[in-house]
C-alpha angles and dihedrals in degrees: 000000000000126000086241087085084075095056114120089227118122094208094053092043090053094056113119121239095254089062097041089063089076095055118107131183114268091222091203093188089064092070109103127218086255089055091054090048090052090050092047094048093050094045094048090049090046093053093045092055106023095053085077102038107028116100096221121052099265103211097043087049092052092049093049089053093049095251134134133189095235103062144023108269121259110225093222090057091046092051092050090054098039092050088069090065096039099261138107139192138220134182122238137180105264122289116008124194113286094240091056092044090053093049092053088056090051088056089049094245123136114225109219125187108232095217127079127218121263121256090252089059095043094128097049141344128189088216118088109250139170092264093057097041100042104025090038106041104022103060093062096039091091090066102100097209091050098047090047088056091046095053093042090052089052093052090053095041091052089065097045121123114244133188140218087256089059090057092046092052091046091054092047093050092046091050092049094048091050092048093050091054094052109104093216098037115152113243092222091053091051091050090050091050091048091051090051091052090049092048093050092045089053094046103048094117114208106359114250123231088260092051091051093045089050088060092054089047091050095049093047117023094031106028106012129142125196134202128033126349090242098048110019126168126220122250102149114108094222090060096039090056098043113082088191104046095037086069101035093048091065093060124097089249088079111069115230116213131183110259109246136139086281088078087080088072092063117086120198142214116219093202095061139056113262118263092205138016133201125235122207119196090219142344093263087067089059090057092046092053091045090053090052091055095041089058088065095051128104095242089061099036101040116166123084092333093057096042092049089052088051092051091048093049093059088209134115106280138170128232117199119210120213087249089064095253113140124209116196125191143084106308115218107161142031137171131200135202127236091279093053095254118140110260102170139016135187138190128200122216126007116358136176136203121221143164124205089004091297119114114241114244111266094011102096127127092270090062094041092040094141096049137263135261134179143159122255126208145045130320119246118265093007116129095205130044111265092245091061096058120108120228089259092051089049089057091051091058091045101261107130133140111264094017130107116240143170121219119199116195124206087241090063096255114137125201119191127179149092116298110239101172142355119211117204132175129180089002092301127116107236107167139011118200120209136189123203087020131170122189123188135174125230091274092053096255113152112248095170131011126203089234090065091070131234117009119216108196117198115222124218141115093223145009100246099180141013122190139167119264134026121303091233102029097180095048090045087054087225106171106210111234108276123185118240089211111098125205119256118262110188126227106219120223123219093264092056093044089056089054089052089056091054091052089048092053090054090047091049090050091053096048102033102041138262096291092068117088131346115262094196090061091048089053092049092050091048093050092047100046108013105033094152094060114103106170096064089050090051092051092050090050091049091055093046091050092047092049091041092221139117095035095179091054092047091051091050093051093045090052090051092051095045091050091050091050091050097047102034110052094192089066099040099094094038094052095039091051090047093051090049091056091051088061093038103034127192108256109264093227088066097055104052 
């Protein structure tokens, strides 16, 4: 497991095992000098622009998250800083499943992709990377109202129903993002991957709860604006980490809409800039909209609606009885009474019984390996729900350990057998165990036969909640869906390693003083062997301008960069913005 288990961060330590499986080592030493230069360029550009349009003061936010402009963040340093505001951070391998991502948020842990974008994708990458996750999400995390929304969103998202189509789309997006970050990716393969993403996006069927929640997440956490429609500020991490879209999004070409529950109707494409963005007047509005949506979800509605969603999802789900008992498994059948109330439920395959999200001793999926079924509802001619009876009251109605009894439900289901055990918790009856038990529905169909063994009957008048996943995930040994597709980690050839050395010499010159290294020689080597590279040239020019020396060399480099910007459109904005910052540098006190 990752070294992050050793972090002295309470939030990371509290993560359950099923989430820790996604954590990977950051391997800080694997970042190249080019990687640090990419980080530095993006962060300097971000500060130069975002100090005027970002909602939260950018540099104070960076400092509170343990970040600097000069170097890629170390996760230990981030955790030390984030712990002060009740958060933590871990590194993962690219995209992780939405349900797991949401649950991390609920535990107040930022999920940060360990990799960093390539130089050719310096403006934007569809792949999650350390720039997006740390420079995008972390600076605003110190805002209390915002991080309360973030963790609350995670707690709701962790219970959302998802579908097989959600997994298929996740895999397609993950594969595309990995492919796009491969330096030698084949254009035809990228086109094929893009077409697969588009096909799966267009053939999702009715969106699941998770798909709809992902839209709300996208239009707030990732691409949200705050303030007035005329003069909004940026708070979404996708915008804060994109030096291209953070500028273009503020133009009139991008429609600005008030953020309401209607945002759930707008799908998104991670590979393209956004045609519209949503503006919230404040963070409380985000919570209000989330509450509106949560009221429609299975974990709030329960009953027939929730159970049918569970059956349709074909995933492990949990049904919560009004007694507090939780049944986890793959639901395959339900029945309702004449009033539409759930009267019976059934799972197929391994199931588990829990209470308070803790599996009951002896009731794991090895014991209930063939599934679980039980009636739901009230007993006939009983004034109170069965779960509210005391042990003495149970005896009065004939329910006593060691005694035979017959229970007749209002739905018509009859359960007959000898009571073996009665499980109660918080003064509520949650389960009655029978031996020699027969259970039948109103039509006489056998629901349980004595030959099948011991019958554990759940107790509860209603199904109050249904959510995706097991109640006790770690005890259930439910391995959260984890992609078998790994991200690409390049093997650098000698030519590229020599370029890294040139970048390192420039970096050494910046941090160790002007007597270290010879920038003219670096420039000559770059021109001779790496003529296409522009960022190293920009960094050399920055140092020369700052030191106000070697004017002829500076003029030569400037001419090279200006020519490249004029003749190669893909570099025009990057170089022009870089030259602007040389003349209007970020204050040094902000970068150390």
